[in-house]
N, C-alpha and C positions, 0 to 999 in steps of 0.2 A: 849203859844207856847212850853213851856217845859213840861207841865203836861198833857194836853188834847190830848192824842193820844193813839194808842194801840201798839205802838213799844215794842218789846221784844228783849232780847239777845239770840242768837242762841248758840248751843253748842261750837261753835268757837269763841263766844264773839262778834259776828257781829250784828248790829241792823237789825231786820226784821220787815217789816210792810209796810204800804201804803207809795208810793213814795213821796206824797206831805207832809205827816206827817214827813218822814225821813228828807226831805230838811228843813222843818220848825225847826225841833228839833235841827239838826246840827248847824243851824244858830245861835241859842241861846248860843252854847258853854257850854251846860249842860252835866254832866257826869251821866249815868244811871247805876245803880247797882241792880242786882237782886238775891234774896235769893233762897234757895233750895225750900222753900215752894211756890215761885211764887210771892211773894211781891216785889214791886218796890220802890226804893229810888232814889231821884235825888239831885244832888249837883249843884246849879246854879253857874254861872260864877262869882258872887260876894262872893261865899263860903256859902251861905245860903243852908241848907238842908231841904228837904221836904219829906214826905212819902205819896205814893198814897194809900188812903184807899179803894177806889171803883171807878170802871169805868163803864160807859154806853157806849157801842159802838155805832158807828154812825147808826142812824135809818133813813132809806130812805123815810119814811113817815113824821117824824118829821122834817127831814133835820137838825138834831143836834147831837152832841157828847158832853159828859160831863165826868168830873173827880172830885172826892172829894179827897181833900189832906189836910194834917196836917202840919202846919209850924212849925219851930224849937221852936217858943213860945208857942205852943200848940193850936193856933187858927185853927179852921176847916173851910175851904172854898169850894166852888163848882166853877169850871171854866167850861164855855159852850162855844162851838164854833159851827158855822153852817151858813146856808145861811141867808142873810140880812133880808129877809121877815120873816124867822122863829125867828131869835133872836129878831127882833123888837116886835113881838107879846108877847115874854116872859119877856120883859124888862119893868120897871117902866117907865111911860110916860115922867116924868120930867128929865130922864137920856138920852133921845134920842135927838141928836142935830137937829136944824132946817134944815140943809142940808143933812140929812141922805139919803133921796130918791134920791137927785140929785147926791150924791156921788156914790149910787148904780148904777144909770142909766149911768153916765159918764164912770165909770170903766167898765161896761159890753160892752158899745159901743167901747171902746179901746181894747176889746179882753182881759180884765184882769180877771183872776179867783180870786174872792174876798171872803175871809171868815170873817165873823163877830164874835167879841168875846164879852163876858159878864161874870160877876161873882157875888157872893154874900157870905158873911159870914154865917155860920150855927151855931145855938145854940145847938150843939150836941157834945158829946164827941166821941172819936175815936171808941169806941164799939157800940154805938148807931147807927152810920151812915150805919152800915151793913144792917140794916133792912129798911132803907129808900127806898122808890119807886122813880122812875124817875119824876113822877108828883109831889112829894114832893119837890124835889130840883130845877127843871127847871121852875121856876116861880118867879115873883118879883125880876128879876135881874137888875143889874146896867150895862149899856152899857159901854164897855171899849174902843173899836175901831175896826179898819179893819186891815187885813193882805192881801196885794196884791201880786198875783203870775202872772207872765206874761206867757201866753200859747205861747210857741215857737213851731212853725210849723216845723215838720220834712222836710228836704230838698226833700225827696222822695214822700212826699204827694201829691203835684200837679200833678207829672208825673203819679202816680198810678190812680189818679181820672180821669186823660186825657185817660189814657188806658182803664179804665172801660167804660168811655164814648164812646170811639172808638169801643168798643165791644158790644155796645148797651145795656149798663148796667145802669140802673138808680141808682144814689147814694143819700142817705138821711142821715141826721145827727139825731140821737136820743140820747139826753143827759140830765144829771140831772142838769147841769150848767145853768146859766141865759141864756134865748133865745137870747138876744142882743149880749152876748159873742159868742154864737153859730153862729150868723148871720155874725159877724166880722170875725170868723175863716173860715167860709164857703166861704166868699168873698176872703179871702186870699188864700185859697186852690183851688179855681176855682170851687167849688161846686155850687156857685151862679155866673153866668156870669156877668161881668160888665155892659152890656146892659139891664140886667133884673131888672124890678121894684119889690120892695119888699112890700108886704102887711102882716102885723104882727097882729095876734089875740092875743091881749095883756092881756085881762082879760075877765071874765064872771060875771054878777052880780047874786044875788039871784033869779032872774026871769029866768035865763038861757040866758039873752041877752048878745051877745058877742061884745065887743068893738074892732074895727079893725082900725089900724092906718098905716100910711105910714112910710117911713124912717125919715121924719122930725118930727114925732110924731102927725101929724095932723089926726084927725078922718075922716075915710073914710068908704066906704061900700065894701062889698065883692062881686067882679064881678062873673058873671055866669062862668061855666066851659068853655064854648065856647070863651068867651071874654079872659079868663086866658090864653088859648092856642094862641089866635090871637095877644095878646098884650105883650106876653112873660113876664108873672109875675110869681115870685116865692113867695110862701107863707111860713110864719113861725107861729108856734103856741106854746102856753104852754101846759103842761100836762092837766090842768084844762080846757082849751079851746077844746083840742082834746076830752076830756071826755064829754063836752058839745054838741060837734058836733055829737058824737056818739048817746048820749041820745035823741037828737032832731031828728036824721035820720041817721041810719046806712048806708043807700044807698048813701045819700049826702056825708057823711064822706068818704066812700070808693071811691067816684068819685073824691073828693078833694085830697085824699092821694098822688097820684103820682105827685101833683104839690107842696106838702109841702116839703120843702128843710130842714127845721129845726124844730125838735120837742125838746123844752127846758123845763127844770124843770119837767122832767118826773120821776115819781116814778117807781120801778120795774113793777107794774101792768100796768102803762101806757105804758111802752116798750113792754110788752106782747101783749097789746091791738093794738099797732101800727103794730106789725109783723103778729098777726092774721087778721088784716084787709086786709093786702097785700096778704096773703095766701088765705083767702077767696075769693079774686078777681081773683084767678088762677094764680097769680104771683109767680114764683119760687124765693124764698126769701133767702138771705144770711145775717146773723147777726155776727157783729164782736164786741167783748166786752172784757174788761179786769178786771171787778170787780164782786163781789158778787151780786150787783143789776142788772147785765146783764144776770144772770143764766137763769131766766124764759124765756126771749127773745131768748137766745141761744138755748134753748130746743124746743121753739115754731117754730123756723124757719126751713126751709128744710136743711140748711147748717149752722153750728155753727163753728166760728173760734174764739179761745181764744188767747189773746195776754198777757197772765200771766200764772204762774204755780199755782195760787191759785184756789178759788172755780170755777171759770169760766172754767178751764181746765178740770174739773171733768165732767160737763155736755155736753161740746162741743166736737163733734167728731174729730175736728181738733185743734191742739195747735201750734202756731207759735213759732219756736225756737228762731227767731231773734226779736220776739216782735214788728214787723213791719207790716204795712197794705200791704206791697209787697206781703205778703203771700196770700192775697185775690186774686190777679191776678195769682199767681202760682196755687192756687187751681182750679181756673176756666180753666186755659189753660190745666192743667193735666186732669181735669174732661172732658173736651170737647174732648181732645185727646183720653182718654180712651173709650168714647162712640163711637167716630168715627171710631177708629180702631177695637173695638169689633164688631160693626155692619158690618164693612167692611169684616171682617173675616168670619162672619156668611153668608153674602151675597156670598162671594167667594165660600163657601162650597155648597150653594144651586145651584149657577150657574154652578160650576164644575160637580154636579150631572146631571144637565139638559144637559150639553154638552155631557157628556159620554153616556147618554140615546140616544141622537140623533146619536152619533158615533156608538153605538151598532146596532141601526136600520139600519144605512147605511151599516155597515159591514154584516148584515144579508141579505140585499138586493143583495150585491154583492158576497155573499158567501165566505167571507173572515173573518179572525180573527187576532187579535194581538198575538205575541209571549208572552209567560208567563212573560219573563223579560220585556216586554213592560208594562204589567200590574204592575209589581213590581215597575218600575220607576214612572209610572203615579199615582198610588194609594198610593204608599209608599213615595218615595222621592219628587216627583213633588208636590203632593197635600199638604202633611204635612209641607214641608218647606215653601211653599208659605202662607199657613194658619198661621203658626207661625210668619213668617216674617212680616206679617201686623200688628200683635200685638205689634211689636217691634218699631213702629212708634214713632217719638219724637214730643212733642208738639210744635206748632208755636211759633216763638219768641214773638209775639204781638197778642192781641185779635183781632178777626174779627167780624164785625157786623153780619155776617151770621153764625148761629149756626148749629151744626151738627143735622141731623134728629133724632128724637127719635122713629121713626116707622120703621119696617122692610118692609112695603109695599110701 
């Protein structure tokens, strides 16, 4: 908890980095010092000093992060953290407790964000570890335990999702967390309704056969798209299951996509695949993300909204200042308002020209004409003021299920 992170000190002496890492580090009571060359030293709450020799940043494909440190007695160790499934594959079998998977599943069902920990001692000196690759250190580990973080739902989240639903916007969760954790949060936020039945694509074997289970964990079969509509069923899949659906039939995967409420354990490429599937179906897609693993999906979507000032804000055209998903509603309301008012101004100009043409024909028929000041008023003051006034219209306070037209005809 004290060593395996990417936290650094800013010029003002403040810790900068991932929010989860920050909370985890602060909880240990460790002091971090950083030298001018960038090397990091840590003083634990018991007075022990350790030096960070090398760090391997979080890899979204491996789902792990590691740090090589040297203790005050000279021993060199590697500490690794990551998803339970990834850590289990890297650990020695005799160090994995019997209730390992039950612990993972129970924590996920309760909406707990769980990180698994492992470590091992290295028979290298401080100079030699610099040349070690990630594959050399992240294997043959000893399982240490779990850290549980409770995902606290923001108070405004259910209302935002309700507003999006009222505006005929379908919301879907695409996350790197455990799918069961995503289902729990989706239920709490109202993304999955209380009366909706959940069918979860849990795993896929080497032959590409997907195992579907219900909420009780009993194996079931995937209904047809028609039955999913009629029976009010919400689907949830892992990133691997989504990839298997695409490999089997992209058409079938695209047909199921609107009914999938939770995509869990997704890599950055999985997230891009999900967005591209919606886009290829002709759906206007908005992606909201706050991490580097969301950059590809933010770029692939029609609209990208970043909830951080880090990498995501570089590729996304919009960045939320308050780091809240309420920005999604604001972007949609202002976007619809801009489209409606712009088209209204354009249509006004066209209709004004038509009315003036009819007016001129009538004047010619009766052999009359307007005074020049009448033309100044109509073409100058009247037309221009009305055209500009339409573009000053404010957005509606809530989203409507009826969208503004995108056609001039």
